[in-house]
C-alpha positions in Angstrom: -17.3 2.8 11.9 -14.9 3.4 14.8 -12.0 1.7 13.0 -12.7 3.4 9.7 -12.7 6.8 11.5 -9.4 6.0 13.2 -7.8 4.9 9.9 -9.0 8.1 8.1 -7.7 10.2 11.0 -4.3 8.6 11.6 -3.2 7.0 8.3 -2.9 9.6 5.6 -0.5 9.6 2.7 2.8 7.8 3.3 1.6 6.4 6.6 -1.2 4.6 4.8 1.2 3.0 2.4 3.2 1.6 5.2 0.0 0.3 6.9 -1.1 -1.5 3.7 2.4 -3.1 3.2 2.2 -4.3 6.9 -1.3 -5.7 6.3 0.0 -7.7 3.3 2.9 -9.0 5.3 0.5 -10.1 8.0 -1.3 -12.1 5.2 1.8 -13.9 4.3 3.2 -11.8 1.5 6.6 -10.2 1.2 5.6 -6.5 0.7 7.5 -3.2 0.5 6.6 0.4 0.0 8.0 1.9 -3.2 9.8 5.2 -3.4 7.7 8.2 -2.3 7.7 10.3 -5.4 7.5 9.4 -9.1 6.5 5.9 -8.4 4.2 5.7 -11.5 1.2 5.1 -9.2 2.5 2.0 -7.6 2.8 2.5 -3.8 3.3 -1.1 -2.5 4.6 -4.2 -4.2 3.6 -7.6 -2.7 4.5 -11.1 -3.7 4.5 -14.6 -2.1 7.9 -15.9 -3.1 11.2 -14.8 -1.7 12.5 -13.3 -4.9 9.3 -11.6 -6.1 9.4 -13.2 -9.5 6.5 -15.8 -9.4 2.9 -14.7 -9.9 1.0 -13.2 -8.4 2.9 -10.0 -8.1 0.6 -7.3 -6.7 1.2 -3.7 -7.5 -1.0 -1.7 -5.1 -2.0 1.9 -5.4 -3.0 3.5 -2.0 -5.3 6.4 -1.9 -6.4 8.3 1.2 -8.1 11.3 -0.4 -11.9 11.3 -0.8 -11.7 13.8 -3.7 -10.3 13.2 -7.2 -6.6 13.9 -7.6 -4.7 14.4 -10.8 -1.8 12.4 -12.2 
């Protein structure tokens, strides 16, 4: 509960995207945050190979709001 509270408090919006990219890097993926606006819902892209062309290629959407948000 303590960790979840700290994450909700300190990692909102773009900071959460960077955190998720860093977590995937720690798990051995090459990961990067996409552009901040008009990203078509993809916030982080992660892959195992150097070029990012071999599956799996993960397209991650990061949400920090508890309420529904529009497109």
